[in-house]
N, C-alpha and C positions, 0 to 999 in steps of 0.2 A: 504494500500500500504506500502511496506517495506520502512523503513527509509534508505536513501542512506548513504553509508559509507563516512568516511572522505576523502578517496582517490577519490571516485566518485565526491564528492563536489569540491575538488581541481581541478579535471579534467574538470568539468563543468565551474568552474571559469576561468580556463586557456583558455578554448574554447571561452568563452564570450569575454575575453580580445583580443584574436586573431581576432575574428570577428569584434570587435570595431576598431582595427587597420585598418583592410581592408576596412570597410565601411566609417570610418572617412576619410581615405586616398582617397577613390574613390569619395565621395560625398561632402566632407567638413564637418566641425563640426556642423555648424549652420543648415545645411539641413539634418542632420542625426537624426532620432528618435530612441528611445529605441526599438520600434517595428521593425525597420530596422535591428538593431543589433541582436535582438532575432531571426529574420528570418534567418539571415546569420549564426548564431551559431546553428540553429536547436533546439532552446529551446523556452519555453514560456516567456512572459513578466514577469510572476510571478517568474520564475527562476532567471531572471536578478535582480528583486527587492529583492530576497532572499540574493543576494551577494552584491548589490550596492544600495545606497539610491536613486540615481537619475543619470542623464546623467553626471553631473559635477563630482560626486563621481566615476563613471565609467571612465571618462576621466583622473581623477587624478590617479587612480590605474593603468591605461594603461601607464601613464608617469612614475610613480614610479617604475614599473617593469624594466625599462631600465635606469632610471636616478639615482636611489639610489646608485649603484656602482660608478658612476662618481662623484656624490656629495660627497661621502665618500672620494674618492681620492683627490678631491680639498680641502676638509676640512683638510686632513692630511698635505697638503702643507702649510696651514695657521697656523699650530701649532707652537708656539714659540719655542718648543723644537726641531723642525726639524733641523737637522745638515746641510742639503743641500736643502733649500727651492726652490731655482731657478732650481736646477737639478730635483727635484721632480715635479715642475710645468711643466718643459719641457717634462718629461716622461708622465705626465698626458695628456697633450695636444696631444702628438704624439699618445698615446693610443686611445684617443677619435676620432682622425681623422681616424686611421686605423680601429677602431671598427665601425665607421659610414659606412665605405665601406664594411666591412666583416660581420657585424651583421644585418641581415634583419629586425629584430624587432626595433633596434635602428634607422636604416636608415629610416624606415617608420614613426616612431614616430617623429623624427626630421623634416621630410618633412611635417608632419601634423602641427607641431608647427610653422614652418617657412612660409608655403605656404597654409595651409588648415584651418587656424583659422581666423574667421571673428570677430575681436574685435570691435564690434559696440556699445556695452553697457559697460561703465566703471565699472558698478556695477555687471557685470556678474561674477559668482564665478570662472569660468575658467580663465577669464582675471585677476581677483584679485590674483589667485593662481600663474599665470605666472609672475605677477609683483612682488610677494613676492619672488619667486625663483630667478628672475633677481636681485633683491636688495641683497638677501643673497649671491648670487654668486659674485657680485661686491664687497661686503664687505669682503668676504673671500679672493678674489684676492688681494685687497688692503693690507690686513694683511700679505699675502704671500710676497708681494713686500716690505713691511716694514721690515719683517724678513730678506729678502735678503739684504736690505740696512744694517741692523744691523750686518749681517754676512760678510759684505764687498763684496758682489757679485754684487751690483749695486751702482751707485754713491751716495754719502752721501747727495747731494742736489737734488736728484730726487723728483719731485712732484708726490708722490705715488698715490694721488687721480686721477690726470690727466692721469698718466701712466696706471692705472687700467682701465680707460675708453677706452684708445687707444688700449690696449692689448685685452680687452674683445671684443671690436668691430672688431678687426682684426681676431680673432679666429672665432667669430660668422659669420663674413662676408665670410671667407673661406668655412665654412661648408654650409652656405646658398647658395653661388655661385655654389659649387660643386653639391649640391642637385638639384639645378635648371638646371644645365648643366653638368652632370657627364663626358661627353667627352671633356670638355674644358681644364681640367688639371688632373694630376694624384695625387689625394689627399693622397692615401696611400703611393705610391712610393716616393713622394716628401715631406712627412709629416715632416721629420727631418729638411729639409732645410727651409720649410715654417715656422715652429715654431722658428727656429734659427733666421730667418729674423725678426720676431716679437720681439724676445728678444734683438737682436742687436739694434733695434730702442730704446728700453728702456735704453740701456747702452750708446748710442752715440748721441741721438737727443738733441741738445741744447734747443730746445723748450719745452722739458719735465723737465728742471731744474727749481727749485724754484727761483722766483724773489728775488734777494738779497737786493733790495731797501726797 
């Protein structure tokens, strides 16, 4: 049998990832097998194992396909050389909200992460990967807020650790709630106002200032 070309291999890999999105979204991650994905993609299980080591590796690749651009944008805002860290963070969050609405791949993957993952085993590779991403995102966000404080964009006595927890939870909560009930509010249309409300909390909430005692 003729060896497949690089283009054919990439097309097969993409088809498998598309199928994984659809099956994980329909059935949940725990109830989905690689055989289910293979059937949906119209390939053999051997084809899946050619591209991915196991279900965890497939899940990771599915997430990376949509999350890498976002993670790169967030990393840029945490760079100490950033001239306008708070402005970059604002634009990043607005982009993510609008892309969640307009990018079907991102929307489906986020819905899987928020609502279709059953984290019942703390040692599960998928759960460990998500915990690592969560920790990295929180660390990057706190660095961004420290940069914003240094640039005079946020109060000097801001508790950046607590502020990063509040901001991260606010953005995640907005995405989670919209994915659960898209008709409840206009995530894309109100993205700027929603993000600005979160930023205004960091600027103005006395409870987010460091204790001076």
